[in-house]
N, C-alpha and C positions, 0 to 999 in steps of 0.2 A: 573646882568650885570657885576659885578666884576668877578664872577666865569667865565663867558663867555670870558672876556678879559684875564684871566689867562690861560684858555685852548687855545685860540688863540695864546697867547704868547708862549706856550710850542710848538704848531705846527710850528710857525714861526721860533723859535729857533732850533727846530729839522732839519727843511729844511735848515736853515742857516748853521748849523754844517755840513750837508751833502754837501752843495754846496762848503763850504770852504775847506773841506779835500778831496773832490772826486778826485782831480788831484794831491794829494800829496802822499808821501810814507806812511803817517799816515793811509791813506785809503786802505792800502794793505790787505783787508779783504779777505782771500782765505779760501776755505772749503776743507778739506781732506776727500776722500772717499777711504776706504780700500777695495780692489777688491779681491785680493787673498793672502793667507798666508798659510804656513804649520802648523800654531798654530790654533787649532779649536777655533772658536768664535771670532777671531780678524778681519775677513774680510768676505765679501759676500760669498766667495768660499774657501773651504779647499782643498789644494793640497800638499800632503806630498813630492812631487818632488821640490817644490819651496823652495830650501835652498841656501842662499847666492846668490840671482839673481844679475847678473852684467849688460851686455848689452841688449839693446831692439832694434829691427828693425821690419820692415814690408815692404811688397810691397804696391802697390797702392790698392789692393783688399784682401790681406791676413789678417789673425789675427795677433796680436802682437806675435812675437817670443822673448822669453826670455831666456838668458844663465843662467842656474842654475849650478853655479860652485860647490856647495856642493854636488850635486848628479851626476855631470858629464853628464848632459843631457840639452836639449832645450825643453821647453814646450810652448804651443800656447794657446793664449786666445783672444777670440772675445768679444769686448766691444760695445754695442749698443750706437751709437752716439747720440741718443735722450734720452733714458731712463737711460744710464749708467750701465745697467745690464751686467754682465760678464758671459761668459760660457767658458768651457775648450774645446778645440778641441781635439778629441781622440789621435791624433798623438803626440807621444813623441819621440824625436831623441837623441839617445846615441852618445856620442863622443868616439873615439878611445882612449885607454889607452896605453901610451908609456912610457917606462923606468921607473926610480925611481923618477923622478922630481914630483913636486906637479901637480895635474891634475885638469882639468875643464875648461870649455869655459868662456871667459871673454868678450872682445868686439865681436861684430858680425855685419854683413852688409847684406842687401838684394842686390843681384847681378843685377844691372839695365843695364848691358852691354850684348854683345853677346860673350864675352871672358869668361875666367876662366872655362874651361871645366873639367868635370869629366868623364873619359872613353869616351871622344869624344863628349859629350853633355854639353851644358852650365849649370853650377851649378845655384841654386837659392838662397841659403843662404851660407854664409861663415863665419867661426868662428876663433878667436884666442884662443890659449890655454896656460895655465900656463906651460905646459910641452915643449913649444917651437915649437909647430906644428901649421900649418894652416889647418883647416879641412872644408870640403865642403859638400853640400848636394843638391840633386835634387830628385824629387818624383819618377823618374824611376829607381832609384837605388834598387837593389835586395839584402837584403830587404831595404824597404824605411825607416825603423826606426832607421838606423845608418848612421852617416856621415863617410867619408873617409879622411884620411890624405893625403894632396896634397903637403905639403912643411915641411921641418924640418930644424931648425937652432940650431945646438949644443950650449948649454950654455944659450940659450935665455929663458926668461920668458915674455911671451907676455900678456900684461895687457890691450891692447886696439887695435881696428881695424877700419880703415876708407877705404873708396873706393873713387877713384878719378873721374875725368870727364869721362863720358861714352865714349867720342870720343877718348880718350887716356887711355885705361884701365889700372889702377894701384891699387895695394893694399898698404896701409900704416899701419904697425904694430908697436905699442909702445913697445919696447924692454927694459923693466924696469931694468933688470939685467945687460945689457951691455950698458946702457946709450945712446941709439940711436933709431932712426926710421929706420926700415927695410922696404925696398920697393920691391914689386914683380910686374912682368909684367903680361900681360894677359894670360900667360900659367903657372903662379905660379913659374916662375923662378926669382931668386934674381936679382935685378936691382940696379947697382951702379950709383948714380947720382953725384958723386964727394965728396971730403972730407969736403966741406963746407955745403953740403945738410943737411937741418934740424938741423942746429947748431945756438944757441942763446946764446952768451956769457954773456948776462945780467941775466940769470937765475942762474948763479953760480954753486953750487954743487947740485942743484935740478936735478931730472932725469924725463924723459918722463914717463907719467903715463896713461893718457887717451888721445884719438885722435878722431876727428870728422870732416866731410866734412860739411862746412856751406857756401853755395854760390860759390862753386867750389874753395874755400880756405880751407886749412888744419889747423885746430885749435889743438893745442898740449897743454895739461895741464901738469904741472910739480909738482912733490911732493919730499919730502925728500927721500933719498935712503934707501931702506930696510923696510920691513914690521913693525918692531917695532917703527921706526921713523915716519912712514906713519900713524900708528894708533893714536900715541901721539901728532901729529902735532897740533900747536896752530895757532891762526890767524896770518897771515904774512908769513907762511910757504908754498908758492905755487906761481905758475905763469900761465899765459896764453899767448902763442905766436902764431901768425898767419903767415903761410907760403903759397906760391903758390905750385902747384902740382909738380913742379921741385925741391921743397925744398928750395927755396930762401926765406929768411926772409923778410916779409913785415913790421912787427912791433911786438914788445913786448907789448901786449895790457894791461896786468895787471901783476904787480909784487909786491907781498905781499898783501896789503890791507886786506881784510877779509878771504882771501883763507887759507885753511888748508887741504893740500893733495887733491886738487880738482881733480875729475875725469869726472863725467857726465857734459855735456855742450849742450845747446840748444839755438836757437834764437826764442824768443816768437813772435806769430803773433800780429797783431795790436789789436785784440779782447781779449787779455789776460789781461784785466783789467788795473790797475795801471801800471804794468810792461809790457804792451804791446809794442812790438818792441824792448825790451831790451834783453841783453844777459844774460842767466841764467846759473849759475855754481854751482854745487853741491859738497860740501865738504865731502870727504870719512872719514876724521878724526873722530874717536869715540868722541873726545873732542868737536868739533865743527861741528857736523853733521847737516847741514842745506843747504838751497838753497840761494844763494845770487844773486842779480841783479846788472847789470853793464851797463853803457852806451856802446853800441857797437862800437862807434867811438872813444871815449876818454879812455874808461876803468874805468871812475868814478863809485865809488860805490853808489848805489841808494837805496838799502834796502834788506830785508831778508824775506824769507818765511820758517817758522820752520816746522819740520817734527814730528808728533806725532806718537810715536812708540807703544803706548798703555800702559795701566796700567800694572805694574810688568814687563815691558820689558825695555831693555836699547838700545841706539844706537849701531850700529855694523858695519856700512860701507854703506853710500849712494852711489849708483852706477848710473845706466843709467837714463837719462832724454830724453823723446820723446813726441812730441805732436801727437795727432790723425790727421786724414785727411778727416773726415766726413763720411768715409766708415768704417774704423777701428778707433773707438774712435772719440770723438768730436774735431774738429779742433782747438778750443779755450781751450782745457783741456790739462794740462801737466801730463804725466804719468811717474811714477818713480819706480825704483827698489832698494830695501834696504836690506842689509844683517844684520838684526837686532839682538840684543843679541850677540854682538861680532862675527857676520857672521855665527852663529850657525843656524839661522832660516832666514826666508825671508818674505818679504812684497812687493806686486805689488800694487801700489795705484795711486790715481789721485788727482790732485790739480785743483779745479774748481773755476771759477769766479761766485759769487752769482749774481742773478738778480738784476738790479738797484733798484727795488721796495724793495727787501729784505734788501739792504744796507741802503736805506732811512729809512725803519721801525726801523733798528738797532739804527740808530742815533736819531730818534724821541723817541724810548723807553729810551735811555741814557738821553735825555733831560728831559723826563717826570720823570724819577727816581731821577734826580737831583732836580727838582722842588718839587717832593714829600719829599725828604730829608730836603729841606729847610723849608717846611711847618711844618714838625714834629720838627725841631730844634727850630722854631719859637714858 
């Protein structure tokens, strides 16, 4: 009878622990699945083209498109929303090489408008490039394995790209080198929204780094100026501001906190476990490479999701964050792109929420282990 009471006590303790922490940041138990890498054995799929992947985008039915800055291409991956199995789409799209600037696609968007034509036909995917160009692709291009340059800005280094409200087609490019957001109309022509557009005095000397449309507002992430400072940034060296699509500042949402050269940003769906409904921001910094969760209204810090780069590897630059939609990837799974090993290699992975039963068993196991240790010590 005493043994039965002990077993029941363990069970109740485990269930009590689960109930106690299920709604707190302590219960942020997420699992990481490595889908694609250029390093053999690190992920489900090996793809030599996936080097320093930045932006991620998709249409409602397309595979994930990933910007591979290290190889100057975009690669496509289908992820089964039920099994999580990834397959590579045979199409690989090369970006144009222009001038002597650093090359490679960074941010990218799926064109959900009827604007932004290439040779008279609406483009499907649009890319920002480190060489200061905007490049676009559609399947009917000949050949369809290359994008074409549709806009060039002398002196620009584009590190991010967002697309606006489909009813008012605009592109927003984070111009890291010239400390501004460049805006393009539906014909890829530069659009001047005035001297105060996309200006936030609260961010000080930080410069625009990443950019994302969330709920038809434009979220801009800020980092220290220059690659060396961005790589070495520590907590507090970053900001997130929210603007409308005319460039008017709505609010400085986060200034400092746990941000360290933030780039990727996504709003989590309600089904994303403990951080469901929260704003997720990824730190690019090699020193603080992680995903942090914030209250989307107040900007309050809520917790952290670490990234495991694998044994023998080092952080190198966490970039894109994107949720699936149920057709391409699971809608409650966060997909990320990471330029591991100092941006020399790449990882495309997923952060998943364990089933409730799995989490309950975890806490039950912890409780049992604690009881076992107490018995041995006694």
